MARTIGU-447519 format. One line per field, with one value per residue: residue number from 1; residue in three letters; x, y, z of N, C-alpha, C, O in turn. Coordinates in steps of 0.02 Angstrom, whole numbers, plus 50000, padded with zeros to 5 digits. Example, Ala and Ser with C-alpha at 12.3 -4.5 7.8 and 13.67 -1.06 7.14 Angstrom:
2
num	c(1,2)
residuo	c(ala,ser)
n_c1	c(50660,50642)
n_c2	c(49716,49888)
n_c3	c(50390,50354)
ca_c1	c(50615,50684)
ca_c2	c(49775,49947)
ca_c3	c(50390,50357)
c_c1	c(50660,50645)
c_c2	c(49835,50002)
c_c3	c(50390,50394)
o_c1	c(50712,50670)
o_c2	c(49834,50057)
o_c3	c(50423,50402)
% end
This chain:
305
num	c(1,2,3,4,5,6,7,8,9,10,11,12,13,14,15,16,17,18,19,20,21,22,23,24,25,26,27,28,29,30,31,32,33,34,35,36,37,38,39,40,41,42,43,44,45,46,47,48,49,50,51,52,53,54,55,56,57,58,59,60,61,62,63,64,65,66,67,68,69,70,71,72,73,74,75,76,77,78,79,80,81,82,83,84,85,86,87,88,89,90,91,92,93,94,95,96,97,98,99,100,101,102,103,104,105,106,107,108,109,110,111,112,113,114,115,116,117,118,119,120,121,122,123,124,125,126,127,128,129,130,131,132,133,134,135,136,137,138,139,140,141,142,143,144,145,146,147,148,149,150,151,152,153,154,155,156,157,158,159,160,161,162,163,164,165,166,167,168,169,170,171,172,173,174,175,176,177,178,179,180,181,182,183,184,185,186,187,188,189,190,191,192,193,194,195,196,197,198,199,200,201,202,203,204,205,206,207,208,209,210,211,212,213,214,215,216,217,218,219,220,221,222,223,224,225,226,227,228,229,230,231,232,233,234,235,236,237,238,239,240,241,242,243,244,245,246,247,248,249,250,251,252,253,254,255,256,257,258,259,260,261,262,263,264,265,266,267,268,269,270,271,272,273,274,275,276,277,278,279,280,281,282,283,284,285,286,287,288,289,290,291,292,293,294,295,296,297,298,299,300,301,302,303,304,305)
residuo	c(met,ser,ala,gly,gln,trp,leu,gln,leu,phe,ile,leu,gly,ala,ile,trp,gly,gly,ser,tyr,phe,phe,met,lys,val,ala,val,ala,glu,met,gly,pro,phe,ser,ile,val,leu,ala,arg,cys,leu,leu,gly,ala,leu,val,leu,cys,ala,ala,leu,leu,ile,ser,gly,leu,lys,phe,pro,thr,ala,pro,arg,asp,leu,trp,asp,ile,thr,val,met,ala,leu,leu,asn,ala,leu,ile,pro,phe,ser,leu,ile,cys,trp,ala,glu,gln,tyr,ile,ser,ser,gly,leu,ala,ala,val,phe,asn,ala,thr,thr,pro,val,phe,ala,ala,leu,cys,leu,his,phe,ile,thr,his,asp,gln,arg,leu,thr,pro,ala,arg,ile,thr,gly,val,val,ala,gly,leu,gly,gly,val,ala,val,leu,ile,gly,pro,asp,ala,leu,gln,gly,leu,gly,asp,asn,leu,leu,ala,gln,leu,ala,ala,leu,ala,ala,ala,ala,leu,tyr,ala,ile,ser,ala,ile,tyr,ser,arg,arg,leu,lys,his,ile,glu,pro,leu,ser,ile,ala,ser,ser,gln,val,ile,ala,thr,thr,leu,leu,ser,leu,pro,leu,val,leu,leu,phe,asp,lys,pro,trp,leu,arg,pro,leu,pro,gly,pro,ala,ser,leu,trp,ser,ile,leu,ala,leu,gly,val,leu,ser,thr,ala,leu,ala,tyr,ile,met,tyr,phe,lys,leu,leu,ala,thr,ala,gly,ala,ala,asn,thr,thr,leu,val,thr,phe,leu,ile,pro,ile,ser,ala,thr,val,leu,gly,val,leu,val,leu,his,glu,gln,leu,phe,ala,arg,his,tyr,ala,gly,met,ala,leu,ile,gly,val,gly,leu,val,ala,ile,asp,gly,arg,phe,gly,arg,trp,leu,ala,gln,asn,phe,asn,arg,arg,ala,phe,arg,trp,asn)
n_c1	c(40075,40184,40170,40293,40348,40258,40286,40420,40391,40320,40418,40513,40438,40429,40564,40598,40506,40558,40667,40624,40602,40734,40799,40735,40784,40922,40929,40916,41041,41127,41165,41055,41118,41232,41182,41135,41257,41327,41244,41243,41378,41408,41316,41368,41490,41446,41372,41469,41553,41464,41447,41575,41590,41491,41539,41499,41505,41539,41437,41502,41481,41463,41331,41258,41322,41285,41145,41139,41191,41090,40988,41042,41026,40885,40827,40889,40989,40922,40784,40812,40878,40778,40681,40751,40772,40638,40593,40637,40535,40412,40326,40399,40310,40212,40289,40314,40185,40157,40247,40179,40107,40175,40138,40028,40084,40164,40068,40015,40129,40161,40053,40076,40201,40212,40145,40073,40017,39903,39792,39651,39471,39462,39593,39600,39506,39577,39691,39630,39575,39692,39763,39669,39682,39809,39781,39697,39787,39881,39796,39731,39850,39887,39821,39881,39989,40158,40231,40356,40308,40217,40302,40388,40303,40273,40400,40418,40319,40367,40478,40416,40362,40479,40529,40436,40459,40591,40576,40512,40605,40704,40684,40771,40882,40864,40936,41044,41114,41023,41099,41217,41167,41117,41235,41314,41232,41225,41359,41378,41288,41350,41468,41413,41351,41451,41517,41406,41387,41504,41484,41358,41316,41430,41503,41609,41584,41488,41437,41498,41399,41283,41267,41138,41111,41218,41195,41076,41118,41197,41099,41025,41119,41155,41035,40923,40977,41081,41031,40895,40898,40947,40838,40740,40780,40780,40644,40594,40643,40577,40441,40398,40377,40254,40196,40299,40307,40200,40246,40262,40143,40143,40245,40210,40151,40246,40331,40248,40211,40336,40370,40268,40280,40414,40464,40361,40271,40131,39987,39854,39673,39643,39756,39746,39629,39671,39767,39684,39612,39716,39745,39627,39642,39758,39713,39619,39701,39784,39692,39662,39577,39456,39433,39420,39302,39212,39216,39166,39040,38983,38981,38893,38778,38755,38729,38612,38524)
n_c2	c(51201,51104,51043,51064,51166,51269,51288,51334,51453,51525,51537,51612,51728,51775,51802,51900,51995,52040,52108,52233,52298,52297,52376,52497,52531,52542,52643,52761,52801,52775,52791,52753,52679,52636,52546,52447,52406,52359,52253,52167,52139,52067,51963,51908,51855,51751,51673,51638,51560,51454,51409,51364,51260,51174,51133,51181,51289,51456,51533,51551,51577,51701,51748,51705,51780,51908,51901,51881,52001,52087,52036,52071,52208,52225,52145,52173,52288,52409,52398,52375,52495,52589,52554,52572,52711,52754,52718,52816,52904,52839,52710,52552,52446,52492,52504,52369,52326,52387,52314,52198,52204,52145,52015,52058,52143,52044,51958,52040,52062,51930,51902,51976,51938,51801,51643,51550,51591,51679,51820,51776,51789,51782,51817,51944,52007,51996,52077,52203,52220,52218,52331,52425,52416,52471,52603,52640,52629,52732,52842,53002,53072,53077,53185,53295,53351,53319,53270,53222,53110,53047,53022,52932,52824,52791,52753,52636,52561,52552,52473,52351,52320,52300,52187,52093,52090,52045,51917,51850,51866,51785,51660,51639,51590,51462,51348,51350,51314,51357,51409,51452,51552,51643,51678,51736,51842,51923,51958,52033,52137,52197,52247,52337,52429,52495,52611,52698,52720,52792,52903,52961,52934,52956,52904,52937,53062,53049,53010,52867,52720,52662,52527,52468,52490,52420,52287,52270,52276,52162,52063,52088,52053,51916,51843,51904,51919,51819,51687,51703,51723,51600,51517,51584,51577,51441,51412,51484,51404,51284,51306,51409,51577,51645,51582,51598,51737,51758,51763,51893,51936,51883,51947,52079,52048,52004,52115,52222,52188,52190,52325,52394,52346,52370,52488,52573,52610,52662,52606,52662,52658,52655,52595,52462,52430,52442,52340,52230,52231,52204,52076,52008,52021,51943,51815,51795,51801,51692,51585,51459,51452,51492,51387,51283,51322,51314,51177,51119,51177,51122,50987,50987,51032,50924,50822,50873,50865)
n_c3	c(45561,45666,45838,45901,45821,45847,45982,45975,45909,46007,46106,46037,46017,46148,46175,46079,46114,46234,46182,46141,46261,46311,46215,46236,46362,46336,46237,46304,46341,46237,46061,45920,45812,45876,45968,45882,45824,45938,45988,45878,45860,45978,45960,45842,45887,45972,45882,45786,45864,45890,45760,45730,45823,45778,45657,45536,45388,45327,45200,45034,44900,44774,44742,44854,44955,44916,44934,45072,45117,45076,45156,45280,45279,45262,45360,45479,45501,45452,45503,45642,45676,45648,45743,45864,45857,45855,45981,46063,46071,46079,46174,46226,46222,46131,46015,45992,45968,45845,45770,45760,45645,45543,45482,45407,45308,45251,45195,45095,45015,44976,44894,44779,44731,44726,44667,44733,44851,44855,44887,44971,45002,45144,45181,45128,45208,45328,45300,45283,45411,45487,45437,45472,45610,45624,45587,45692,45797,45769,45772,45827,45810,45679,45628,45676,45613,45555,45678,45802,45869,45781,45673,45734,45757,45624,45585,45661,45602,45470,45494,45524,45398,45326,45392,45349,45210,45210,45264,45162,45061,45110,45059,44956,45014,45059,45037,45119,45279,45427,45539,45477,45395,45491,45561,45460,45419,45535,45552,45434,45460,45571,45512,45419,45502,45572,45505,45510,45645,45676,45597,45631,45769,45849,45970,46055,46102,46195,46365,46458,46448,46576,46700,46680,46543,46487,46528,46461,46327,46325,46342,46226,46127,46153,46180,46105,45980,45940,45989,45954,45814,45767,45796,45722,45582,45568,45585,45475,45372,45393,45423,45341,45272,45293,45406,45501,45519,45601,45728,45766,45821,45945,46009,46064,46188,46289,46279,46315,46446,46514,46491,46559,46692,46729,46667,46687,46587,46483,46400,46298,46279,46141,46091,46135,46068,45935,45936,45954,45834,45744,45788,45751,45615,45593,45630,45529,45415,45437,45434,45487,45599,45545,45454,45545,45613,45505,45474,45594,45596,45482,45518,45627,45563,45478,45571,45626,45519)
ca_c1	c(40137,40182,40171,40360,40357,40220,40324,40475,40364,40304,40482,40542,40399,40449,40633,40598,40468,40605,40714,40597,40616,40806,40816,40710,40831,40987,40926,40920,41111,41166,41133,41023,41165,41278,41147,41135,41325,41345,41207,41262,41446,41402,41281,41413,41538,41413,41353,41529,41574,41418,41461,41638,41577,41448,41575,41471,41547,41505,41426,41554,41460,41448,41259,41238,41347,41243,41080,41149,41198,41022,40953,41069,40996,40812,40805,40926,41016,40873,40730,40839,40891,40713,40647,40788,40757,40568,40582,40652,40474,40354,40341,40422,40250,40180,40332,40303,40119,40165,40282,40130,40077,40218,40102,39985,40127,40185,40013,40011,40187,40155,40002,40100,40264,40210,40086,40040,39989,39864,39744,39583,39426,39481,39655,39584,39476,39631,39731,39591,39571,39759,39777,39624,39713,39864,39751,39673,39846,39908,39745,39727,39915,39892,39789,39917,40051,40210,40271,40402,40272,40191,40359,40413,40256,40283,40464,40406,40279,40412,40519,40374,40357,40544,40533,40395,40494,40651,40555,40498,40668,40747,40675,40829,40937,40839,40985,41098,41096,41001,41153,41263,41134,41115,41302,41336,41192,41244,41425,41367,41256,41401,41513,41376,41331,41509,41524,41349,41401,41555,41459,41299,41311,41490,41500,41662,41558,41437,41463,41496,41333,41282,41258,41074,41119,41265,41159,41026,41155,41217,41038,41008,41166,41156,40968,40879,41009,41111,40983,40833,40908,40952,40770,40703,40796,40758,40572,40583,40658,40532,40371,40382,40376,40188,40188,40350,40293,40149,40280,40257,40084,40158,40295,40185,40131,40303,40357,40204,40216,40399,40367,40223,40303,40481,40474,40300,40241,40058,39952,39787,39619,39647,39810,39718,39581,39710,39797,39631,39598,39772,39736,39574,39672,39804,39673,39589,39754,39807,39639,39648,39519,39398,39421,39395,39232,39173,39211,39122,38973,38958,38968,38831,38722,38744,38697,38544,38484)
ca_c2	c(51190,51052,51069,51088,51230,51319,51301,51377,51518,51559,51555,51667,51787,51800,51829,51963,52044,52069,52152,52302,52324,52310,52433,52557,52547,52561,52704,52820,52821,52758,52807,52695,52639,52605,52487,52396,52381,52321,52190,52123,52116,52014,51908,51877,51815,51690,51633,51611,51505,51399,51383,51328,51198,51130,51109,51211,51340,51515,51530,51587,51593,51773,51760,51698,51837,51965,51892,51890,52073,52115,52017,52110,52275,52223,52108,52192,52355,52463,52395,52385,52566,52624,52540,52606,52783,52765,52708,52878,52945,52798,52658,52488,52406,52517,52485,52298,52319,52403,52258,52144,52211,52111,51967,52094,52161,51982,51933,52084,52049,51863,51903,52008,51911,51728,51616,51499,51619,51737,51845,51749,51833,51783,51855,52015,52031,52003,52135,52263,52226,52235,52401,52464,52418,52520,52670,52654,52639,52799,52885,53074,53101,53088,53249,53348,53367,53269,53278,53167,53049,53015,52996,52874,52769,52771,52717,52568,52527,52537,52416,52291,52306,52272,52119,52051,52083,52003,51848,51821,51865,51732,51600,51631,51560,51400,51294,51359,51297,51416,51437,51487,51614,51688,51703,51780,51903,51965,51987,52086,52194,52229,52286,52392,52479,52530,52681,52739,52739,52844,52963,52991,52928,52985,52882,52967,53124,53031,52978,52794,52693,52633,52455,52446,52488,52367,52223,52267,52260,52091,52023,52096,52017,51844,51814,51931,51915,51753,51633,51715,51713,51529,51492,51617,51550,51372,51414,51504,51348,51227,51326,51458,51648,51666,51556,51625,51806,51760,51775,51963,51948,51861,51992,52134,52026,52010,52183,52265,52170,52217,52398,52419,52328,52396,52557,52610,52636,52660,52601,52688,52614,52646,52548,52395,52419,52429,52273,52181,52228,52169,52006,51982,52016,51886,51754,51788,51786,51623,51544,51394,51457,51493,51319,51243,51339,51288,51104,51103,51197,51072,50925,50996,51035,50856,50786,50899,50836)
ca_c3	c(45596,45718,45906,45914,45788,45885,46044,45955,45893,46070,46139,45998,46031,46214,46171,46041,46153,46280,46147,46140,46327,46317,46173,46270,46416,46308,46196,46347,46349,46178,45998,45888,45774,45924,45995,45829,45818,45998,45993,45823,45873,46028,45928,45795,45924,45995,45824,45756,45907,45878,45693,45734,45860,45738,45598,45475,45357,45301,45128,44998,44832,44767,44746,44924,44993,44899,44966,45144,45127,45070,45218,45336,45275,45268,45419,45539,45508,45445,45553,45709,45685,45650,45807,45917,45853,45872,46053,46099,46072,46095,46223,46199,46207,46070,45960,45980,45938,45774,45740,45749,45578,45494,45440,45359,45252,45219,45153,45036,44972,44947,44841,44718,44706,44722,44632,44774,44913,44835,44935,44970,45039,45215,45189,45116,45271,45376,45283,45298,45484,45511,45421,45515,45676,45621,45587,45760,45838,45757,45802,45811,45794,45607,45612,45711,45579,45559,45739,45818,45890,45721,45635,45769,45743,45554,45582,45686,45551,45415,45516,45517,45327,45305,45418,45306,45146,45220,45275,45096,45024,45137,45019,44912,45053,45089,45027,45168,45348,45465,45580,45432,45374,45548,45575,45405,45419,45592,45537,45384,45494,45612,45468,45388,45552,45599,45480,45531,45714,45675,45562,45662,45842,45879,46041,46096,46130,46245,46426,46457,46470,46643,46705,46651,46471,46469,46536,46406,46266,46330,46328,46155,46086,46163,46175,46053,45915,45925,45999,45917,45742,45753,45795,45668,45517,45567,45572,45405,45328,45403,45427,45290,45291,45318,45474,45546,45536,45653,45792,45785,45861,46013,46037,46107,46254,46336,46277,46353,46518,46540,46489,46611,46758,46745,46643,46704,46526,46482,46336,46303,46254,46068,46076,46143,46013,45875,45942,45944,45761,45713,45806,45707,45549,45591,45631,45463,45367,45450,45404,45520,45643,45501,45429,45602,45622,45450,45481,45649,45577,45434,45555,45666,45516,45455,45625,45634,45465)
c_c1	c(40128,40182,40239,40373,40318,40256,40383,40450,40348,40368,40514,40505,40417,40518,40632,40554,40513,40653,40690,40609,40690,40828,40793,40757,40896,40985,40926,40992,41154,41128,41105,41072,41216,41247,41148,41205,41343,41310,41228,41334,41446,41369,41326,41465,41508,41397,41413,41557,41530,41432,41525,41629,41538,41483,41548,41517,41505,41492,41478,41534,41441,41373,41234,41261,41306,41176,41085,41157,41130,40982,40977,41038,40922,40789,40838,40943,40963,40817,40754,40848,40827,40679,40683,40774,40686,40556,40607,40588,40411,40375,40364,40363,40217,40223,40322,40235,40122,40200,40236,40096,40118,40180,40054,40025,40150,40131,40007,40069,40182,40105,40032,40163,40266,40146,40046,40009,39953,39816,39675,39537,39443,39543,39644,39552,39529,39674,39695,39587,39638,39776,39731,39652,39771,39835,39726,39732,39875,39861,39749,39794,39922,39863,39826,39983,40103,40255,40314,40365,40245,40248,40387,40368,40264,40349,40456,40365,40322,40457,40480,40369,40423,40553,40494,40430,40554,40632,40541,40563,40712,40737,40736,40887,40917,40889,41043,41072,41077,41056,41203,41233,41135,41183,41325,41297,41213,41313,41418,41336,41306,41446,41477,41359,41389,41517,41466,41358,41451,41529,41404,41299,41370,41495,41554,41640,41506,41470,41457,41427,41338,41269,41193,41079,41165,41234,41108,41060,41176,41157,41019,41054,41160,41087,40931,40911,41034,41059,40921,40842,40916,40882,40730,40716,40778,40683,40556,40592,40607,40458,40350,40375,40310,40177,40237,40334,40237,40180,40270,40194,40095,40206,40266,40168,40188,40331,40314,40209,40280,40398,40325,40252,40369,40489,40414,40269,40165,40033,39880,39737,39625,39704,39786,39668,39617,39742,39745,39614,39654,39766,39683,39602,39718,39767,39643,39642,39778,39757,39620,39587,39455,39381,39394,39322,39189,39163,39162,39050,38942,38941,38903,38770,38704,38708,38625,38497,38473)
c_c2	c(51136,51085,51097,51156,51285,51337,51348,51448,51558,51580,51614,51732,51818,51833,51896,52016,52078,52117,52224,52336,52341,52369,52498,52578,52575,52628,52767,52845,52809,52778,52745,52650,52604,52543,52430,52364,52336,52253,52141,52098,52059,51952,51871,51833,51749,51644,51602,51553,51443,51367,51341,51260,51148,51102,51136,51267,51400,51506,51573,51605,51667,51789,51755,51757,51900,51960,51902,51964,52108,52099,52057,52180,52273,52193,52129,52266,52409,52457,52404,52459,52606,52615,52575,52681,52796,52761,52766,52919,52905,52742,52594,52443,52427,52499,52411,52285,52335,52346,52200,52150,52174,52059,51999,52114,52098,51955,51975,52069,51981,51861,51927,51975,51835,51707,51569,51526,51685,51758,51813,51798,51838,51824,51929,52046,52042,52064,52199,52274,52247,52308,52448,52470,52467,52591,52689,52667,52710,52852,52958,53106,53117,53155,53308,53365,53313,53282,53218,53103,53011,52985,52934,52814,52744,52733,52645,52528,52508,52477,52351,52271,52275,52201,52071,52038,52037,51930,51813,51815,51807,51666,51586,51596,51492,51343,51298,51343,51360,51449,51476,51553,51665,51719,51753,51846,51950,51996,52044,52147,52233,52274,52346,52447,52521,52601,52726,52763,52798,52909,52999,52990,52961,52968,52913,53033,53111,53004,52902,52769,52660,52559,52430,52440,52431,52298,52215,52248,52186,52046,52028,52054,51942,51813,51837,51930,51844,51697,51642,51702,51639,51499,51520,51586,51476,51367,51435,51446,51293,51246,51377,51529,51668,51644,51589,51697,51813,51772,51847,51979,51928,51910,52046,52112,52034,52081,52230,52251,52199,52294,52427,52407,52363,52469,52601,52645,52627,52653,52624,52641,52602,52599,52476,52379,52405,52360,52219,52174,52191,52094,51973,51972,51956,51819,51741,51770,51714,51573,51482,51396,51458,51424,51274,51257,51310,51212,51084,51122,51146,51007,50930,50999,50966,50816,50808,50869,50762)
c_c3	c(45649,45787,45924,45882,45823,45949,46029,45940,45956,46106,46103,46010,46098,46212,46136,46075,46204,46247,46145,46208,46334,46274,46205,46325,46387,46271,46238,46354,46287,46115,45965,45851,45820,45955,45945,45824,45878,46001,45938,45832,45924,45997,45879,45830,45946,45936,45790,45797,45896,45810,45693,45769,45817,45676,45533,45450,45336,45226,45092,44927,44827,44772,44817,44967,44979,44935,45042,45160,45124,45133,45278,45337,45292,45334,45484,45542,45505,45496,45625,45724,45690,45717,45864,45917,45877,45947,46095,46109,46088,46142,46188,46181,46143,46009,45942,45949,45863,45737,45724,45681,45525,45452,45390,45298,45215,45172,45089,44988,44938,44890,44775,44690,44704,44686,44676,44838,44898,44891,44923,45006,45113,45226,45176,45177,45324,45364,45301,45374,45513,45498,45460,45586,45678,45624,45657,45807,45831,45783,45783,45796,45720,45587,45643,45678,45590,45618,45751,45835,45829,45681,45668,45757,45671,45546,45606,45636,45491,45432,45507,45443,45302,45331,45373,45240,45154,45231,45209,45056,45047,45100,44974,44948,45084,45083,45076,45238,45386,45506,45537,45409,45430,45561,45523,45406,45475,45581,45486,45415,45537,45569,45438,45438,45578,45571,45501,45603,45716,45645,45601,45739,45878,45954,46084,46127,46185,46308,46420,46481,46538,46642,46672,46575,46449,46475,46480,46341,46266,46314,46255,46111,46091,46150,46112,45984,45900,45930,45956,45842,45724,45748,45736,45600,45512,45553,45501,45358,45334,45401,45375,45317,45323,45390,45522,45565,45587,45722,45815,45824,45933,46048,46083,46178,46304,46337,46320,46428,46548,46543,46545,46681,46777,46726,46658,46643,46528,46410,46346,46270,46179,46049,46083,46088,45948,45877,45929,45870,45724,45727,45762,45637,45542,45591,45562,45411,45375,45423,45441,45564,45602,45474,45484,45615,45568,45455,45536,45633,45530,45470,45594,45621,45491,45508,45634,45581,45475)
o_c1	c(40073,40193,40245,40406,40342,40257,40396,40484,40362,40371,40540,40535,40421,40529,40663,40565,40507,40679,40730,40623,40707,40870,40828,40769,40922,41034,40936,41003,41211,41066,41127,41069,41239,41281,41160,41211,41370,41341,41232,41349,41479,41392,41324,41481,41539,41409,41410,41581,41555,41428,41528,41656,41550,41460,41571,41563,41444,41532,41497,41569,41408,41355,41193,41224,41295,41152,41039,41133,41115,40946,40937,41025,40897,40737,40818,40914,40958,40802,40721,40829,40821,40652,40652,40764,40674,40514,40600,40587,40362,40435,40351,40365,40196,40196,40322,40227,40092,40185,40250,40059,40099,40189,40041,40003,40156,40146,39995,40058,40197,40113,40015,40178,40316,40100,39990,39979,39969,39802,39646,39561,39439,39547,39674,39568,39526,39692,39724,39595,39641,39802,39751,39647,39780,39862,39734,39729,39890,39882,39770,39795,39958,39879,39805,40028,40093,40312,40309,40388,40251,40243,40408,40392,40262,40354,40483,40376,40314,40472,40508,40372,40421,40582,40516,40432,40567,40669,40556,40573,40753,40777,40750,40936,40951,40884,41087,41014,41109,41060,41228,41268,41153,41189,41351,41326,41219,41323,41449,41355,41305,41460,41506,41354,41379,41524,41476,41340,41441,41549,41404,41285,41362,41490,41545,41673,41483,41525,41416,41401,41390,41261,41193,41055,41152,41244,41098,41033,41172,41164,40998,41032,41159,41081,40911,40876,41010,41046,40897,40797,40894,40867,40692,40669,40763,40660,40511,40555,40593,40416,40290,40367,40308,40152,40218,40347,40226,40145,40271,40191,40060,40208,40295,40169,40180,40351,40341,40210,40277,40422,40342,40250,40378,40517,40416,40245,40139,40056,39849,39755,39615,39700,39803,39665,39597,39744,39760,39604,39641,39780,39692,39588,39717,39786,39642,39629,39790,39776,39567,39548,39405,39323,39351,39283,39134,39108,39121,39003,38884,38891,38863,38717,38645,38661,38581,38439,38440)
o_c2	c(51125,51145,51148,51198,51342,51395,51395,51497,51618,51635,51660,51785,51879,51885,51944,52076,52138,52163,52270,52396,52395,52408,52549,52638,52625,52666,52822,52903,52831,52781,52689,52589,52549,52493,52373,52303,52282,52202,52081,52041,52008,51896,51809,51779,51696,51584,51545,51504,51387,51306,51289,51209,51088,51054,51116,51289,51395,51474,51626,51646,51693,51839,51796,51781,51940,52009,51930,51987,52152,52141,52076,52207,52313,52212,52107,52303,52451,52506,52436,52484,52651,52663,52604,52711,52844,52797,52766,52964,52934,52727,52583,52407,52384,52481,52393,52240,52299,52333,52158,52104,52173,52059,51971,52103,52099,51933,51947,52063,51975,51822,51901,51982,51806,51746,51551,51488,51738,51720,51823,51846,51892,51862,51971,52102,52092,52099,52245,52330,52288,52343,52503,52523,52502,52634,52746,52710,52743,52901,52973,53162,53163,53180,53365,53391,53267,53303,53168,53049,52950,52928,52887,52758,52684,52688,52599,52467,52454,52436,52300,52212,52228,52159,52015,51981,51994,51886,51754,51766,51781,51620,51528,51576,51468,51294,51255,51356,51412,51510,51528,51603,51723,51779,51806,51899,52011,52053,52096,52203,52294,52331,52400,52505,52576,52648,52786,52819,52847,52963,53060,53041,52990,53012,52915,53058,53159,52977,52876,52796,52633,52529,52378,52392,52398,52255,52159,52208,52152,51997,51978,52024,51907,51763,51796,51939,51813,51662,51594,51674,51618,51460,51484,51569,51452,51325,51408,51438,51258,51205,51387,51539,51703,51682,51606,51716,51867,51790,51861,52031,51952,51913,52058,52153,52068,52104,52271,52297,52228,52323,52477,52451,52383,52508,52661,52701,52590,52688,52607,52592,52546,52566,52433,52322,52360,52326,52168,52118,52152,52053,51917,51922,51921,51773,51685,51729,51679,51523,51453,51349,51428,51405,51231,51211,51284,51187,51039,51087,51128,50974,50884,50972,50950,50779,50767,50852,50730)
o_c3	c(45674,45793,45959,45912,45828,45969,46066,45957,45959,46134,46135,46014,46105,46243,46159,46065,46215,46280,46147,46211,46359,46295,46201,46335,46412,46273,46211,46371,46284,46115,45979,45858,45805,45966,45963,45820,45869,46014,45950,45813,45914,46007,45875,45805,45940,45940,45767,45770,45892,45803,45661,45747,45820,45647,45480,45485,45328,45191,45117,44895,44871,44802,44839,45009,45024,44964,45072,45212,45164,45159,45321,45391,45332,45361,45538,45581,45551,45530,45665,45777,45731,45745,45908,45970,45914,45974,46156,46151,46110,46149,46129,46132,46104,45956,45883,45909,45823,45679,45681,45662,45467,45391,45337,45241,45154,45117,45035,44927,44879,44843,44722,44631,44682,44676,44658,44876,44925,44937,44870,45036,45142,45274,45209,45197,45360,45411,45329,45398,45558,45541,45479,45618,45729,45659,45678,45850,45880,45813,45727,45771,45701,45532,45635,45711,45630,45610,45716,45817,45826,45656,45634,45747,45659,45505,45576,45628,45463,45388,45485,45427,45262,45296,45360,45216,45111,45209,45201,45021,45009,45108,44958,44916,45130,45121,45076,45253,45379,45509,45559,45404,45420,45572,45539,45395,45465,45599,45495,45399,45538,45587,45431,45419,45603,45610,45509,45620,45752,45666,45604,45770,45932,45997,46145,46172,46217,46304,46382,46530,46556,46588,46640,46546,46399,46433,46455,46303,46215,46278,46225,46062,46040,46115,46071,45934,45853,45881,45926,45811,45670,45703,45704,45564,45457,45515,45470,45309,45284,45381,45365,45378,45374,45431,45579,45622,45614,45769,45874,45858,45978,46109,46136,46224,46355,46390,46357,46469,46603,46591,46575,46724,46834,46764,46643,46647,46570,46365,46397,46238,46155,45997,46042,46064,45910,45825,45898,45845,45679,45683,45739,45604,45491,45555,45538,45367,45326,45394,45427,45566,45622,45471,45471,45626,45582,45443,45527,45653,45536,45453,45594,45638,45483,45492,45647,45595,45434)
% end
């Protein structure tokens, strides 16, 4: 990737890291599906305005509309809901750490469904290290029965897997402008989430959310949905799924800092150990650091001879 793409990746990581903090604040007073509906409705308004100003159009081909609906389910509605539900039982920082496994799932999926991105020995090492990091993260909870805490961690892990699948599936939409994809997907997510809110969350039975929740929803809609999706789909189109999913390793940094400073959350030693293993896995999957080491080793060996 170019320096500009790396910069976009770091900015996107900071924005999405903040989304875990905002969801943690909002889920204290709102249902998971209500949060998804509110953030996507706000995001849709901003994205539609941007689409109108830019002069672009919504995709209308039946195949494109089907693919966008699938993306809305895999990349937004289901993972958003899983994460919101999970954050009722686990910290925002830990949820973001689990999200960092997305490139591990992406590497596995790319091996089985593509011909040009097979698992190499380095990638296999990365996948094993990444999955080992997940096992360390879950820790002894796995031996204590299927309690809420374990189920919440598995929900966050499932969300990461869906993000990986959706990033690969987005290849089917490469012929559409990123802003058009983002706008269409967020609108589809808004429509799909509405019946779920009425069926499960029943917001009319809940007290009105306070200022902190409302500000969090505003940030989720404008920053973490509208702005983030414009950057995300642009990176998918220019840098590819494997590179773009590396953003998930940057997300835990801002999410953890905000969670510790504002929400007084705590991560234990095994969480940091698991994060480190996932980091090793990502470096191995990416492969660039290994190639850099090999090149420098060969140069030094040549000079020695």
